[in-house]
C-alpha positions as CSV (number, residue, x, y, z in Angstrom):
1,M,354.9,314.1,137.9
2,H,351.3,314.5,138.6
3,W,349.1,311.6,137.5
4,S,345.6,312.3,137.6
5,K,342.9,309.8,138.1
6,K,342.4,309.3,134.4
7,N,345.6,308.6,133.6
8,K,346.1,306.1,136.6
9,G,343.1,304.0,135.7
10,I,344.4,304.0,131.9
11,V,347.8,302.8,132.9
12,I,346.6,300.5,135.3
13,F,344.0,298.8,132.1
14,L,346.9,298.7,129.7
15,I,349.1,296.8,132.3
16,V,346.1,294.1,132.8
17,I,346.0,294.0,129.4
18,V,349.4,293.5,128.6
19,A,349.6,290.9,131.3
20,V,346.3,289.0,130.3
21,V,348.3,289.0,126.6
22,L,351.3,287.1,128.2
23,L,349.9,285.1,129.6
24,C,348.0,283.8,127.1
25,L,351.1,283.8,124.7
26,G,353.3,282.2,127.4
27,D,349.9,279.3,127.7
28,Y,349.9,278.3,124.0
29,G,353.9,278.2,124.0
30,L,353.8,276.0,126.9
31,R,350.8,274.0,125.4
32,Y,352.3,273.5,122.0
33,Y,355.7,272.9,123.2
34,D,355.3,269.3,123.3
35,T,352.4,269.1,120.4
36,P,353.6,267.8,117.1
37,K,352.2,269.5,114.0
38,E,350.9,265.7,112.2
39,E,350.4,265.1,108.8
40,T,348.6,262.4,107.0
41,Y,350.9,259.9,104.6
42,D,349.0,258.1,102.7
43,Y,349.6,256.4,99.6
44,V,348.1,253.8,97.5
45,G,349.0,252.1,94.3
46,S,351.9,249.6,93.6
47,G,355.4,248.7,94.9
48,M,357.7,246.2,94.1
49,L,359.0,243.5,96.0
50,V,362.3,242.0,95.4
51,G,363.8,238.8,96.2
52,L,367.0,239.0,98.7
53,A,367.9,235.5,98.7
54,N,367.3,235.4,94.8
55,P,367.8,238.9,93.3
56,Q,366.5,237.9,89.9
57,F,363.2,237.8,91.6
58,Y,361.0,241.1,91.2
59,Q,357.3,241.3,91.2
60,Q,354.7,244.4,90.8
61,V,352.5,244.0,93.4
62,P,349.3,246.5,95.0
63,V,350.6,248.2,98.3
64,E,349.1,250.8,100.7
65,I,350.6,252.8,103.5
66,H,348.9,255.2,105.8
67,A,350.9,257.0,108.3
68,K,350.8,259.7,110.8
69,K,354.3,262.5,110.1
70,A,355.1,264.4,113.1
71,H,357.0,267.8,113.1
72,F,357.6,268.9,116.7
73,I,357.8,273.0,115.5
74,W,360.1,273.5,118.5
75,K,363.0,271.3,117.2
76,N,362.7,270.3,121.0
77,Q,361.9,266.4,119.9
78,E,362.9,264.1,116.8
79,D,360.0,264.2,114.6
80,Y,358.5,260.6,113.8
81,I,356.1,258.8,111.6
82,Q,353.9,256.0,112.7
83,G,351.6,253.4,111.0
84,N,351.2,250.1,108.8
85,V,351.6,248.6,105.3
86,W,349.2,246.7,103.2
87,L,350.8,244.4,100.8
88,D,348.3,242.3,98.7
89,G,345.7,243.7,101.3
90,E,347.6,241.9,104.4
91,K,349.2,244.0,107.3
92,I,352.8,243.3,107.4
93,F,353.6,245.3,110.5
94,G,350.9,243.5,112.9
95,D,347.4,243.8,112.9
96,E,347.5,247.4,115.1
97,E,347.0,250.7,112.6
98,T,350.6,251.8,114.4
99,G,352.4,248.7,113.4
100,F,355.5,250.9,112.8
101,T,357.3,253.7,114.7
102,T,360.6,255.3,113.6
103,L,362.1,258.7,114.7
104,F,363.9,261.3,112.1
105,V,366.8,261.4,113.8
106,K,369.7,263.7,112.9
107,A,372.6,261.5,112.6
108,E,370.5,259.9,109.3
109,P,370.1,263.4,108.0
110,S,368.0,261.7,104.7
111,Y,365.9,258.8,105.9
112,S,364.1,257.0,109.0
113,C,364.7,253.1,109.6
114,I,363.8,250.6,111.9
115,T,364.4,247.3,112.1
116,T,362.9,244.7,114.5
117,T,363.6,240.7,115.3
118,D,360.0,240.4,115.9
119,G,359.1,237.2,114.7
120,D,355.3,238.0,114.8
121,T,355.1,240.2,111.6
122,A,355.5,239.5,108.1
123,G,357.5,243.0,108.3
124,N,360.5,243.5,109.8
125,M,362.3,246.2,109.0
126,F,360.9,250.1,107.3
127,L,363.0,252.9,105.8
128,I,361.2,255.8,104.8
129,S,362.8,259.1,103.4
130,K,362.3,262.1,104.9
131,D,360.4,263.4,101.9
132,L,358.5,260.9,102.0
133,K,358.9,259.8,98.9
134,T,360.9,256.7,99.2
135,V,359.9,253.8,101.2
136,L,361.4,250.3,101.8
137,C,360.5,247.3,103.9
138,G,362.0,244.2,105.6
139,V,359.4,241.7,104.1
140,K,359.7,238.0,105.4
141,I,357.1,235.6,103.2
142,E,357.3,232.1,103.8
143,E,360.5,231.9,105.4
144,E,362.2,234.3,102.3
145,E,363.3,237.7,103.0
146,F,362.2,240.5,100.3
147,L,362.3,243.8,100.3
148,L,359.5,246.4,99.9
149,V,360.1,248.8,97.2
150,V,357.5,252.1,97.1
151,P,357.4,253.4,94.5
152,A,358.8,251.6,92.2
153,E,357.7,250.7,88.3
154,D,360.9,248.4,87.5
155,K,363.6,246.5,88.3
156,A,366.1,249.4,87.2
157,T,364.1,252.0,89.7
158,A,363.8,249.5,92.5
159,D,367.5,248.9,92.2
160,G,368.3,252.6,92.1
161,M,366.1,252.8,95.6
162,I,368.2,250.3,96.9
163,D,371.3,251.5,96.5
164,N,370.6,255.1,97.2
165,A,369.3,254.6,100.2
166,A,372.2,251.9,101.6
167,K,374.5,254.5,100.6
168,Q,372.5,257.1,102.8
169,S,371.6,255.1,105.6
170,Q,373.4,253.7,107.8
171,A,370.8,251.7,109.6
172,F,369.5,250.0,106.4
173,S,373.0,249.0,105.5
174,W,373.6,247.1,108.4
175,W,370.1,245.7,108.6
176,L,370.9,244.4,105.0
177,L,374.0,242.9,105.9
178,E,372.7,241.1,108.9
179,V,370.3,239.4,106.0
180,Y,372.8,238.8,103.6
181,K,374.7,237.2,106.5
182,D,371.8,234.7,107.5
183,I,371.0,234.3,103.7
184,I,374.8,232.9,103.1
185,K,374.5,231.0,106.2
186,D,371.2,229.0,105.0
187,T,372.3,228.3,102.0
188,V,376.0,226.6,103.3
189,K,374.2,224.5,105.7
């Protein structure tokens, strides 16, 4: 087959266009492979403060949660959420805007839970459902351990949310067990 100069020019032009498009797509893929899609999570309302040492204690409290959830489109890394929780206007996970960061790991299909033994903050556990509709926080106030349940309008709702989280999150169950062990040790002394 004999190629004319015009046909050769068109073929070379098309090859250059295809190469540029492929380079752009490759750059896009590489650039966004490690960049998550972020979603803002803001909750302003009320929650239920539940006493763990005194299970009869339930109190409605004002709560704010401001966080960002990161979702990796390529599923090359675990999704995560980071932010802070305000209870009665006070940050419970330190003074930083990002007081907690927790991963949504595959081993825990419904919840993400992080616990801390850092005694510098009132908050010592943060649990959130993947659908961002249930939040539980372990809070130590004046040496007494509480669970902040968000959103919960009454005792029955709070208890149901705690039971559901304990059944579905192994990390939360372990944290709850350790808290109850400490409470029992303190009462035996």
